[in-house]
Kinemage of the C-alpha trace (Angstrom):
@kinemage 1
@onewidth
@group {chain A} dominant
@subgroup {mainchain}
@vectorlist {calphas} color= white
{ca met a 1} P -8.939 36.005 -10.366
{ca glu a 2} L -10.957 38.804 -8.792
{ca thr a 3} L -11.787 38.191 -5.138
{ca leu a 4} L -15.471 38.006 -4.163
{ca ile a 5} L -15.089 38.804 -0.470
{ca asp a 6} L -12.542 40.623 1.678
{ca leu a 7} L -11.389 39.090 4.948
{ca ser a 8} L -11.235 41.328 8.017
{ca gln a 9} L -8.795 40.881 10.891
{ca leu a 10} L -11.570 39.170 12.841
{ca asp a 11} L -12.117 36.719 9.970
{ca ile a 12} L -8.414 35.918 9.912
{ca ala a 13} L -8.440 35.387 13.695
{ca val a 14} L -11.326 32.916 13.346
{ca ile a 15} L -9.419 30.976 10.679
{ca val a 16} L -6.265 30.843 12.824
{ca ala a 17} L -8.283 29.651 15.839
{ca tyr a 18} L -9.821 26.893 13.704
{ca phe a 19} L -6.436 25.580 12.649
{ca leu a 20} L -5.203 25.613 16.243
{ca ile a 21} L -8.194 23.574 17.430
{ca leu a 22} L -7.926 21.198 14.479
{ca gly a 23} L -4.228 20.740 15.107
{ca met a 24} L -4.818 19.843 18.761
{ca ile a 25} L -7.457 17.256 17.814
{ca ala a 26} L -5.118 15.779 15.205
{ca trp a 27} L -2.242 15.601 17.730
{ca trp a 28} L -4.463 13.933 20.342
{ca ser a 29} L -5.771 11.318 17.906
{ca ser a 30} L -2.429 10.492 16.295
{ca phe a 31} L 0.311 11.105 18.864
{ca gly a 32} L -1.531 11.381 22.150
{ca lys a 33} L -1.963 7.592 22.261
{ca lys a 34} L 0.247 4.764 21.128
{ca asn a 35} L -0.252 4.577 17.388
{ca lys a 36} L 0.011 1.178 15.723
{ca ser a 37} L 0.763 0.851 12.019
{ca glu a 38} L -2.782 -0.335 11.302
{ca ser a 39} L -4.186 3.002 12.493
{ca leu a 40} L -2.669 4.663 9.448
{ca phe a 41} L -5.150 2.689 7.334
{ca leu a 42} L -8.059 1.281 9.407
{ca ala a 43} L -7.854 3.184 12.737
{ca asn a 44} L -7.147 -0.115 14.548
{ca lys a 45} L -10.728 -1.261 13.777
{ca ser a 46} L -11.967 1.186 16.430
{ca leu a 47} L -14.582 3.299 14.622
{ca gly a 48} L -18.160 3.517 15.876
{ca trp a 49} L -21.253 4.434 13.866
{ca phe a 50} L -21.081 8.167 14.629
{ca ala a 51} L -17.506 8.579 13.424
{ca ile a 52} L -18.147 6.313 10.414
{ca gly a 53} L -21.197 8.305 9.307
{ca leu a 54} L -19.533 11.703 9.687
{ca thr a 55} L -16.349 10.492 7.989
{ca met a 56} L -18.243 9.121 4.981
{ca trp a 57} L -20.394 12.231 4.747
{ca gly a 58} L -17.346 14.463 5.196
{ca thr a 59} L -15.513 12.594 2.441
{ca asn a 60} L -18.510 13.172 0.170
{ca val a 61} L -19.049 16.810 1.174
{ca gly a 62} L -16.168 18.468 -0.596
{ca pro a 63} L -16.137 22.049 -1.874
{ca ser a 64} L -17.952 20.765 -4.951
{ca met a 65} L -20.944 20.070 -2.701
{ca leu a 66} L -21.049 23.667 -1.512
{ca ile a 67} L -20.028 25.533 -4.662
{ca ala a 68} L -21.417 23.244 -7.383
{ca asn a 69} L -24.712 22.499 -5.634
{ca ala a 70} L -25.328 26.171 -4.884
{ca ser a 71} L -24.578 26.857 -8.553
{ca ser a 72} L -27.073 24.184 -9.611
{ca gly a 73} L -29.671 25.474 -7.146
{ca phe a 74} L -29.380 28.957 -8.632
{ca glu a 75} L -29.778 27.620 -12.186
{ca ser a 76} L -32.451 24.907 -11.796
{ca gly a 77} L -33.587 24.392 -8.190
{ca ile a 78} L -33.446 21.161 -6.189
{ca val a 79} L -33.203 18.659 -9.065
{ca ala a 80} L -29.473 18.096 -8.462
{ca gly a 81} L -30.497 16.820 -5.031
{ca asn a 82} L -31.239 13.473 -6.702
{ca phe a 83} L -27.506 12.837 -6.522
{ca ser a 84} L -27.878 13.009 -2.719
{ca trp a 85} L -31.347 11.638 -1.960
{ca tyr a 86} L -31.328 8.881 -4.596
{ca ala a 87} L -28.153 7.563 -2.951
{ca phe a 88} L -29.977 5.835 -0.089
{ca pro a 89} L -30.733 2.493 -1.884
{ca phe a 90} L -27.046 2.117 -2.698
{ca ile a 91} L -25.877 3.047 0.787
{ca met a 92} L -28.332 0.376 1.931
{ca met a 93} L -26.676 -2.074 -0.471
{ca leu a 94} L -23.367 -1.260 1.170
{ca ala a 95} L -24.821 -2.021 4.608
{ca phe a 96} L -26.525 -5.327 3.797
{ca val a 97} L -24.844 -6.747 0.679
{ca phe a 98} L -21.269 -5.502 0.469
{ca ala a 99} L -20.199 -4.695 4.059
{ca pro a 100} L -20.927 -8.230 5.393
{ca arg a 101} L -18.656 -9.676 2.692
{ca tyr a 102} L -15.901 -7.113 3.231
{ca leu a 103} L -15.864 -7.340 7.016
{ca gly a 104} L -16.375 -11.100 6.991
{ca ala a 105} L -13.283 -11.476 4.803
{ca gly a 106} L -11.252 -9.337 7.217
{ca val a 107} L -9.700 -7.293 4.406
{ca thr a 108} L -7.925 -3.943 4.595
{ca thr a 109} L -8.775 -2.865 1.050
{ca leu a 110} L -11.392 -3.643 -1.580
{ca pro a 111} L -8.755 -4.852 -4.077
{ca glu a 112} L -7.720 -7.358 -1.393
{ca tyr a 113} L -11.303 -8.651 -1.280
{ca met a 114} L -11.383 -9.103 -5.055
{ca gly a 115} L -7.984 -10.781 -4.853
{ca ser a 116} L -9.398 -13.309 -2.385
{ca arg a 117} L -12.297 -13.874 -4.778
{ca phe a 118} L -10.428 -14.121 -8.092
{ca gly a 119} L -6.689 -14.188 -7.433
{ca val a 120} L -3.724 -11.848 -7.310
{ca thr a 121} L -4.005 -10.592 -10.912
{ca val a 122} L -7.504 -9.222 -10.329
{ca gln a 123} L -6.321 -7.688 -7.054
{ca arg a 124} L -3.581 -5.880 -8.941
{ca tyr a 125} L -6.019 -4.658 -11.619
{ca ile a 126} L -8.477 -3.375 -9.015
{ca ala a 127} L -5.669 -1.697 -7.097
{ca trp a 128} L -4.460 0.253 -10.107
{ca tyr a 129} L -8.035 1.102 -11.086
{ca thr a 130} L -8.700 2.380 -7.563
{ca ile a 131} L -5.528 4.458 -7.658
{ca leu a 132} L -6.564 5.961 -11.005
{ca thr a 133} L -10.101 6.810 -9.910
{ca thr a 134} L -8.928 8.204 -6.565
{ca leu a 135} L -6.456 10.498 -8.290
{ca ile a 136} L -9.012 11.728 -10.832
{ca ser a 137} L -12.374 11.726 -9.067
{ca trp a 138} L -11.341 12.500 -5.488
{ca leu a 139} L -8.093 14.428 -5.627
{ca gly a 140} L -8.193 16.108 -9.032
{ca leu a 141} L -11.843 17.195 -8.943
{ca thr a 142} L -11.776 18.227 -5.292
{ca leu a 143} L -8.613 20.262 -5.649
{ca phe a 144} L -10.006 21.892 -8.788
{ca ser a 145} L -13.125 23.116 -7.003
{ca gly a 146} L -11.188 23.954 -3.839
{ca gly a 147} L -8.722 26.006 -5.840
{ca ile a 148} L -11.593 27.937 -7.419
{ca phe a 149} L -12.998 28.649 -3.960
{ca met a 150} L -9.697 29.890 -2.544
{ca ser a 151} L -8.985 32.047 -5.586
{ca gln a 152} L -12.396 33.686 -5.057
{ca ile a 153} L -11.207 34.792 -1.618
{ca leu a 154} L -7.464 35.310 -2.063
{ca ser a 155} L -5.650 37.083 -4.885
{ca phe a 156} L -3.739 33.877 -5.654
{ca pro a 157} L -3.665 32.004 -8.990
{ca leu a 158} L -5.440 28.653 -9.183
{ca trp a 159} L -2.237 26.601 -9.123
{ca ala a 160} L -1.009 28.235 -5.907
{ca cys a 161} L -4.338 27.590 -4.149
{ca val a 162} L -4.254 23.936 -5.222
{ca val a 163} L -0.722 23.478 -3.859
{ca ile a 164} L -1.619 25.047 -0.500
{ca leu a 165} L -4.717 22.867 -0.077
{ca val a 166} L -3.073 19.557 -0.920
{ca thr a 167} L -0.099 20.343 1.335
{ca ile a 168} L -2.297 20.997 4.383
{ca ser a 169} L -4.372 17.860 3.756
{ca ala a 170} L -1.299 15.670 3.250
{ca leu a 171} L 0.119 16.785 6.611
{ca phe a 172} L -2.987 15.495 8.411
{ca val a 173} L -2.804 12.128 6.684
{ca val a 174} L 0.918 11.693 7.288
{ca ser a 175} L 0.465 12.524 10.985
{ca gly a 176} L -2.065 9.814 11.817
{ca gly a 177} L -3.956 8.314 8.867
{ca leu a 178} L -7.593 7.244 9.104
{ca lys a 179} L -7.818 7.683 12.867
{ca thr a 180} L -6.784 11.339 12.650
{ca ile a 181} L -9.152 11.905 9.711
{ca ala a 182} L -12.073 10.309 11.566
{ca tyr a 183} L -11.596 12.317 14.773
{ca thr a 184} L -11.015 15.637 13.017
{ca asn a 185} L -14.007 14.945 10.747
{ca val a 186} L -16.350 14.754 13.730
{ca phe a 187} L -15.342 18.289 14.717
{ca gln a 188} L -15.235 19.622 11.154
{ca met a 189} L -18.551 18.213 9.977
{ca leu a 190} L -20.459 19.384 13.051
{ca leu a 191} L -19.000 22.834 12.413
{ca leu a 192} L -19.963 22.642 8.734
{ca ile a 193} L -23.560 21.700 9.569
{ca gly a 194} L -23.883 24.488 12.122
{ca val a 195} L -22.478 27.269 9.942
{ca ser a 196} L -24.347 26.130 6.815
{ca leu a 197} L -27.625 25.997 8.741
{ca leu a 198} L -27.038 29.500 10.096
{ca leu a 199} L -26.396 30.808 6.561
{ca val a 200} L -29.645 29.291 5.272
{ca val a 201} L -31.695 30.633 8.204
{ca leu a 202} L -30.360 34.189 7.883
{ca ala a 203} L -30.759 34.214 4.097
{ca thr a 204} L -34.308 32.812 4.307
{ca asn a 205} L -35.264 35.512 6.794
{ca arg a 206} L -33.839 38.185 4.509
{ca ala a 207} L -35.858 36.743 1.612
{ca gly a 208} L -39.064 37.093 3.676
{ca gly a 209} L -39.472 33.573 5.049
{ca ile a 210} L -40.269 30.176 3.555
{ca gly a 211} L -43.565 31.332 2.060
{ca ala a 212} L -41.908 34.197 0.213
{ca val a 213} L -39.163 31.880 -1.045
{ca leu a 214} L -41.742 29.478 -2.517
{ca gln a 215} L -43.686 32.320 -4.153
{ca ser a 216} L -40.572 33.967 -5.624
{ca thr a 217} L -39.267 30.895 -7.443
{ca pro a 218} L -40.602 28.910 -10.420
{ca ser a 219} L -42.555 25.796 -9.446
{ca ser a 220} L -40.061 23.697 -11.437
{ca tyr a 221} L -37.399 24.626 -8.874
{ca trp a 222} L -39.095 22.302 -6.349
{ca arg a 223} L -39.396 19.171 -8.513
{ca leu a 224} L -36.892 16.335 -8.247
{ca phe a 225} L -37.960 14.869 -11.595
{ca gln a 226} L -37.641 17.115 -14.652
{ca pro a 227} L -39.043 16.486 -18.176
{ca leu a 228} L -37.198 14.289 -20.664
{ca asp a 229} L -36.253 17.337 -22.745
{ca asp a 230} L -34.465 18.989 -19.823
{ca lys a 231} L -30.867 19.644 -20.918
{ca asp a 232} L -29.080 18.876 -17.644
{ca phe a 233} L -31.360 16.625 -15.552
{ca pro a 234} L -33.930 14.581 -17.538
{ca trp a 235} L -35.678 12.256 -15.089
{ca leu a 236} L -35.048 9.043 -17.040
{ca ala a 237} L -31.315 9.708 -17.266
{ca ile a 238} L -31.127 10.093 -13.490
{ca leu a 239} L -33.363 7.083 -12.814
{ca leu a 240} L -31.308 4.765 -15.039
{ca gly a 241} L -27.869 6.338 -14.884
{ca tyr a 242} L -27.355 7.215 -11.246
{ca pro a 243} L -27.516 3.578 -9.964
{ca ile a 244} L -24.337 2.772 -11.907
{ca met a 245} L -22.577 5.711 -10.328
{ca gly a 246} L -24.175 5.034 -6.937
{ca ile a 247} L -23.036 1.402 -6.730
{ca trp a 248} L -19.485 2.328 -7.660
{ca phe a 249} L -19.352 5.376 -5.394
{ca trp a 250} L -20.992 4.003 -2.241
{ca cys a 251} L -20.188 0.278 -2.447
{ca thr a 252} L -16.875 -0.190 -4.284
{ca asp a 253} L -14.895 3.032 -3.883
{ca gln a 254} L -12.085 2.679 -1.339
{ca ser a 255} L -12.310 6.319 -0.197
{ca met a 256} L -15.975 5.949 0.756
{ca val a 257} L -15.901 2.400 2.125
{ca gln a 258} L -12.661 2.652 4.098
{ca ser a 259} L -14.289 3.965 7.278
{ca val a 260} L -16.738 1.004 7.211
{ca leu a 261} L -13.733 -1.337 6.935
{ca gly a 262} L -12.444 0.323 10.110
{ca ala a 263} L -15.684 -0.379 12.033
{ca lys a 264} L -15.648 -2.095 15.443
{ca ser a 265} L -18.262 -4.568 14.188
{ca leu a 266} L -20.676 -5.215 11.336
{ca lys a 267} L -23.484 -3.619 13.349
{ca gln a 268} L -21.444 -0.427 13.796
{ca gly a 269} L -20.677 -0.416 10.080
{ca gln a 270} L -24.361 -0.863 9.168
{ca met a 271} L -25.437 1.858 11.592
{ca gly a 272} L -22.688 4.141 10.293
{ca ala a 273} L -23.979 3.638 6.747
{ca asn a 274} L -27.499 4.385 7.977
{ca phe a 275} L -26.272 7.559 9.667
{ca val a 276} L -24.624 8.833 6.477
{ca ala a 277} L -27.863 8.117 4.571
{ca trp a 278} L -29.730 10.302 7.080
{ca leu a 279} L -27.061 12.986 6.722
{ca lys a 280} L -27.582 12.965 2.950
{ca leu a 281} L -31.112 14.208 3.609
{ca ile a 282} L -29.754 17.582 4.731
{ca asp a 283} L -27.715 18.091 1.550
{ca ile a 284} L -30.551 19.895 -0.253
{ca pro a 285} L -31.444 22.365 2.541
{ca leu a 286} L -27.793 23.048 3.402
{ca phe a 287} L -26.118 23.117 -0.006
{ca ile a 288} L -28.708 23.559 -2.788
{ca leu a 289} L -31.150 25.896 -1.036
{ca pro a 290} L -28.463 28.629 -0.749
{ca gly a 291} L -28.369 28.768 -4.562
{ca ile a 292} L -32.157 29.159 -4.698
{ca leu a 293} L -31.907 31.959 -2.139
{ca val a 294} L -29.314 33.680 -4.341
{ca phe a 295} L -31.825 33.438 -7.219
{ca ile a 296} L -34.157 35.558 -5.062
{ca leu a 297} L -31.720 37.905 -3.324
{ca ile a 298} L -29.183 38.392 -6.155
{ca pro a 299} L -31.152 37.613 -9.343
{ca asn a 300} L -28.668 39.379 -11.651
{ca leu a 301} L -25.669 37.305 -10.594
{ca gly a 302} L -23.447 36.927 -13.644
{ca asn a 303} L -21.730 33.609 -12.858
{ca ser a 304} L -23.646 30.882 -11.022
{ca thr a 305} L -20.344 29.466 -9.728
{ca asp a 306} L -20.113 32.556 -7.519
{ca ala a 307} L -23.533 31.912 -5.932
{ca tyr a 308} L -22.368 30.465 -2.610
{ca leu a 309} L -19.803 33.108 -1.723
{ca ser a 310} L -22.036 35.906 -3.027
{ca leu a 311} L -24.714 34.804 -0.555
{ca val a 312} L -22.133 34.701 2.231
{ca lys a 313} L -21.051 38.251 1.420
{ca thr a 314} L -24.691 39.430 1.362
{ca val a 315} L -25.844 37.772 4.591
{ca phe a 316} L -22.906 37.398 6.985
{ca pro a 317} L -21.192 40.251 8.838
{ca ser a 318} L -17.446 40.523 9.403
{ca gly a 319} L -16.092 37.665 11.507
{ca met a 320} L -18.786 35.246 10.420
{ca ile a 321} L -17.321 35.231 6.909
{ca gly a 322} L -14.252 33.696 8.506
{ca leu a 323} L -16.482 30.865 9.747
{ca val a 324} L -17.600 30.106 6.187
{ca val a 325} L -14.009 30.043 5.003
{ca val a 326} L -13.310 27.626 7.851
{ca val a 327} L -16.220 25.421 6.741
{ca met a 328} L -14.924 25.288 3.180
{ca ile a 329} L -11.424 24.440 4.366
{ca ala a 330} L -12.910 21.742 6.622
{ca ala a 331} L -14.734 20.184 3.677
{ca leu a 332} L -11.564 20.275 1.616
{ca ile a 333} L -9.313 18.747 4.243
{ca ser a 334} L -11.881 16.043 4.956
{ca thr a 335} L -12.281 14.966 1.333
{ca ile a 336} L -8.675 15.324 0.221
{ca gly a 337} L -7.378 13.715 3.411
{ca ser a 338} L -9.645 10.685 3.065
{ca ala a 339} L -8.674 10.294 -0.594
{ca leu a 340} L -4.940 10.504 0.120
{ca asn a 341} L -5.315 7.969 2.923
{ca ser a 342} L -7.194 5.549 0.651
{ca leu a 343} L -4.628 6.017 -2.102
{ca ser a 344} L -1.848 5.260 0.374
{ca thr a 345} L -3.685 2.205 1.750
{ca val a 346} L -4.281 0.606 -1.637
{ca phe a 347} L -0.816 1.259 -3.038
{ca thr a 348} L 0.968 0.112 0.121
{ca met a 349} L -1.122 -2.965 0.962
{ca asp a 350} L -2.107 -4.193 -2.507
{ca ile a 351} L 1.001 -3.403 -4.522
{ca ile a 352} L 4.033 -2.938 -2.273
{ca lys a 353} L 3.111 -5.508 0.397
{ca arg a 354} L 1.862 -7.990 -2.209
{ca asn a 355} L 5.271 -7.872 -3.914
{ca arg a 356} L 7.186 -7.785 -0.603
{ca pro a 357} L 5.299 -9.957 1.899
{ca glu a 358} L 8.214 -9.796 4.353
{ca ile a 359} L 7.850 -6.019 4.755
{ca thr a 360} L 7.840 -4.812 8.384
{ca arg a 361} L 5.306 -2.535 10.094
{ca pro a 362} L 7.664 0.475 10.253
{ca glu a 363} L 8.379 0.039 6.529
{ca ile a 364} L 4.641 -0.112 5.779
{ca lys a 365} L 4.178 3.202 7.553
{ca lys a 366} L 7.133 4.753 5.733
{ca tyr a 367} L 5.905 3.655 2.307
{ca gly a 368} L 2.358 4.747 3.155
{ca arg a 369} L 3.551 8.264 3.902
{ca leu a 370} L 5.714 8.413 0.781
{ca val a 371} L 2.671 7.451 -1.307
{ca val a 372} L 0.699 10.297 0.302
{ca val a 373} L 3.370 12.773 -0.792
{ca ala a 374} L 3.527 11.334 -4.330
{ca gly a 375} L -0.274 11.342 -4.652
{ca ala a 376} L -0.442 14.951 -3.496
{ca phe a 377} L 2.118 15.931 -6.143
{ca leu a 378} L 0.288 14.168 -8.993
{ca ser a 379} L -3.117 15.505 -7.977
{ca val a 380} L -1.954 19.100 -8.496
{ca phe a 381} L -1.433 18.473 -12.224
{ca leu a 382} L -4.744 16.609 -12.524
{ca ala a 383} L -6.625 19.519 -10.955
{ca leu a 384} L -5.058 21.977 -13.400
{ca gly a 385} L -5.928 19.651 -16.306
{ca ile a 386} L -9.584 19.362 -15.230
{ca ser a 387} L -9.812 23.165 -15.193
{ca arg a 388} L -9.586 23.062 -19.014
{ca ile a 389} L -12.809 21.036 -19.555
{ca gln a 390} L -15.330 23.224 -21.370
{ca gly a 391} L -18.999 23.002 -22.365
{ca leu a 392} L -20.575 21.613 -19.176
{ca ser a 393} L -21.971 23.278 -16.085
{ca phe a 394} L -19.806 23.228 -12.959
{ca phe a 395} L -21.960 20.526 -11.348
{ca asn a 396} L -22.105 18.332 -14.444
{ca ile a 397} L -18.329 18.398 -14.937
{ca phe a 398} L -18.066 16.401 -11.724
{ca gln a 399} L -20.891 13.992 -12.396
{ca ser a 400} L -19.994 13.288 -16.024
{ca ile a 401} L -16.425 12.285 -15.176
{ca leu a 402} L -17.757 9.872 -12.559
{ca gly a 403} L -20.223 8.533 -15.127
{ca phe a 404} L -17.346 7.247 -17.284
{ca leu a 405} L -15.246 5.950 -14.383
{ca ala a 406} L -18.039 3.956 -12.737
{ca pro a 407} L -19.269 1.246 -15.204
{ca pro a 408} L -16.287 -1.199 -15.196
{ca met a 409} L -15.959 -1.244 -11.402
{ca ser a 410} L -19.723 -1.501 -10.839
{ca val a 411} L -19.977 -4.462 -13.212
{ca ala a 412} L -16.970 -6.265 -11.703
{ca phe a 413} L -18.072 -5.934 -8.078
{ca leu a 414} L -21.768 -6.654 -8.685
{ca phe a 415} L -20.985 -9.888 -10.521
{ca ala a 416} L -18.331 -10.871 -7.964
{ca val a 417} L -20.683 -10.407 -5.010
{ca leu a 418} L -23.962 -11.654 -6.500
{ca trp a 419} L -23.021 -14.480 -8.917
{ca arg a 420} L -20.921 -17.451 -7.876
{ca arg a 421} L -20.226 -18.478 -11.459
{ca thr a 422} L -18.598 -15.197 -12.446
{ca ser a 423} L -15.454 -15.865 -14.472
{ca gly a 424} L -12.187 -14.545 -13.080
{ca arg a 425} L -10.821 -14.189 -16.598
{ca gly a 426} L -13.923 -12.230 -17.559
{ca val a 427} L -13.444 -9.867 -14.626
{ca lys a 428} L -9.833 -9.280 -15.728
{ca leu a 429} L -11.067 -8.335 -19.205
{ca ile a 430} L -13.686 -5.965 -17.759
{ca leu a 431} L -11.060 -4.248 -15.615
{ca ser a 432} L -8.530 -3.932 -18.442
{ca ala a 433} L -10.197 -3.753 -21.856
{ca gly a 434} L -13.508 -2.636 -20.315
{ca thr a 435} L -11.852 0.287 -18.552
{ca ala a 436} L -10.088 1.339 -21.753
{ca phe a 437} L -13.430 1.090 -23.571
{ca ser a 438} L -15.275 3.198 -20.986
{ca leu a 439} L -12.624 5.915 -20.730
{ca gly a 440} L -12.195 5.931 -24.496
{ca ile a 441} L -15.915 6.571 -24.959
{ca gly a 442} L -15.575 9.386 -22.407
{ca val a 443} L -12.777 11.044 -24.385
{ca leu a 444} L -14.791 10.802 -27.609
{ca tyr a 445} L -17.810 12.209 -25.784
{ca tyr a 446} L -15.923 15.218 -24.410
{ca thr a 447} L -14.453 15.979 -27.841
{ca asn a 448} L -17.955 15.820 -29.418
{ca ile a 449} L -16.939 12.989 -31.763
{ca leu a 450} L -19.405 10.443 -30.356
{ca phe a 451} L -22.859 10.748 -28.728
{ca asn a 452} L -22.930 14.491 -29.301
{ca gly a 453} L -26.035 15.914 -27.600
{ca val a 454} L -26.810 12.704 -25.663
{ca his a 455} L -26.910 13.061 -21.870
{ca tyr a 456} L -23.801 11.588 -20.253
{ca leu a 457} L -25.880 9.391 -17.912
{ca phe a 458} L -27.495 7.654 -20.895
{ca val a 459} L -24.008 7.002 -22.281
{ca ser a 460} L -22.960 5.603 -18.894
{ca val a 461} L -25.971 3.228 -18.933
{ca leu a 462} L -25.020 2.021 -22.403
{ca ile a 463} L -21.419 1.334 -21.362
{ca phe a 464} L -22.616 -0.542 -18.266
{ca ala a 465} L -25.046 -2.668 -20.310
{ca val a 466} L -22.366 -3.619 -22.864
{ca leu a 467} L -19.848 -4.589 -20.153
{ca ala a 468} L -22.428 -6.507 -18.078
{ca leu a 469} L -23.664 -8.449 -21.117
{ca phe a 470} L -20.089 -9.308 -22.076
{ca leu a 471} L -19.214 -10.585 -18.583
{ca phe a 472} L -22.431 -12.608 -18.369
{ca val a 473} L -21.896 -14.326 -21.742
{ca tyr a 474} L -18.189 -14.850 -21.112
{ca ser a 475} L -18.837 -16.410 -17.692
{ca leu a 476} L -21.383 -18.835 -19.177
{ca ser a 477} L -19.014 -19.839 -21.974
{ca asp a 478} L -15.918 -20.135 -19.797
{ca lys a 479} L -15.858 -23.894 -19.149
{ca lys a 480} L -12.342 -24.019 -17.742
{ca glu a 481} L -12.184 -24.009 -13.976
{ca asp a 482} L -10.007 -21.163 -12.802
{ca pro a 483} L -8.059 -22.287 -9.720
{ca ala a 484} L -7.733 -18.668 -8.613
{ca val a 485} L -11.497 -18.216 -8.356
{ca arg a 486} L -12.712 -18.737 -4.819
{ca val a 487} L -16.031 -17.800 -3.290
{ca leu a 488} L -15.530 -16.391 0.170
{ca asn a 489} L -17.661 -18.067 2.817
{ca tyr a 490} L -19.749 -15.808 5.004
{ca arg a 491} L -22.650 -16.375 7.308
{ca pro a 492} L -26.130 -15.036 6.481
{ca val a 493} L -26.500 -11.486 7.741
{ca lys a 494} L -28.415 -11.288 11.003
{ca val a 495} L -30.035 -7.872 11.203
{ca thr a 496} L -30.358 -6.571 14.746
{ca arg a 497} L -33.550 -4.867 15.806
{ca ser a 498} L -31.953 -1.423 16.054
{ca val a 499} L -30.386 -1.710 12.585
{ca gly a 500} L -33.658 -2.900 11.039
{ca leu a 501} L -35.643 -0.130 12.713
{ca ala a 502} L -33.213 2.589 11.615
{ca trp a 503} L -33.287 1.494 7.976
{ca ser a 504} L -37.067 0.928 7.922
{ca leu a 505} L -37.653 4.450 9.184
{ca leu a 506} L -35.276 5.869 6.573
{ca ile a 507} L -37.098 4.080 3.734
{ca ile a 508} L -40.436 5.534 4.875
{ca val a 509} L -39.002 9.053 5.078
{ca met a 510} L -37.379 8.816 1.628
{ca ile a 511} L -40.613 7.651 0.000
{ca met a 512} L -42.418 10.580 1.617
{ca val a 513} L -39.944 13.238 0.451
{ca tyr a 514} L -39.973 11.946 -3.125
{ca met a 515} L -43.761 12.068 -3.124
{ca leu a 516} L -43.705 15.575 -1.649
{ca phe a 517} L -41.273 17.023 -4.203
{ca asn a 518} L -42.873 15.497 -7.288
């Protein structure tokens, strides 16, 4: 692949300095203090709201956020920002509906929670489902986009870039697990915010200021809701379809929720969720606005996927380009590292430990690290397979895959948390036959055999509705008492004044921005 930018010696020096600093932080967090086996998975329940928020945001902000959102901004403006701003109700659900149950149950993983609710068989189903979705949605997709980014800078083939990225990320996870990821994420995400903000400011100045940017772009570029006939982002598809994806992603996905499970307390977990919801507000100005600026500064750009790095090459001088490369690597390590750690946690605690309850702490750590290595190996082949998907924009490749992974898990967890009468046998069917149904529809959709021309979010809504209706009817008709079904007891959530104030303010701000951009 042809390189988009050339790195100077100063750029290379900046990249080397970044890795040295990151390595020292990783050593301090993992080896500088006595490291218990639990820190590999839940950081010894030591995370505060600041680390939780940055870790969740860093897990979410992979290279897809920078490359794909800039690509979408260049093509259609801020509409893709719905996938960031519309997330806040579901992050709020995590804080007030799901987190109290998870933390109250004292679980290490989300499959463990479902196992306490419905029995060991459901725990095993959820564990394998989580492993599958982590491999595909977190590792495969992230490595695919990260490989594209690296191949735009280096004269390496895609497969070589993918191998390099997953190897570096795996080393961080093996060294110290969630604690290392959380501490390095604080440094990496602050760096990402600073460099991305500098890029936007310099590019906006070159475009003539905010007023000139608004005048030089179509008015449709500044609307969050697009007409129903819009090919990529019809407003009704987003309004109905994103909640299914949002519940799965923010409330039931181990990679996203794991840092909340490692919180010092419920209050810290709720404040950490609030902090990540605030951080999602800056996604549009930091990651989509660069694509709009490329529309102004480089209107004849041939491939929208090249928008982000083309803007970097246009705006930044030598040396500062190295900072952008550092930011991209930071986003990659953060996302891939969190995913590998979650994969290791679920496989070790929900499969290996469940089958070998006598396993010792040193053995848990050993198996956890072996799973990291195995997951890294498998994810390379998934990334190369995803690179063959054709017919969708770069941004929509990511979202459509999630749209077919989300419905079974969203249905299972929503019913488990909200309805006492939910049938354990019904949940097993949703997680087995329902998953096969959802993924099968996805395969038929991608091969244009079924629902050709229908937006993938509408298809996701249909799958969710079918699975939810089935579980509801089955639970009502299931008269046999399942001895494995247990409702976990938890006290009513007492919202502290600071937590209530933080979330109330966020709701007001979100209502205002949606009114402003529609």
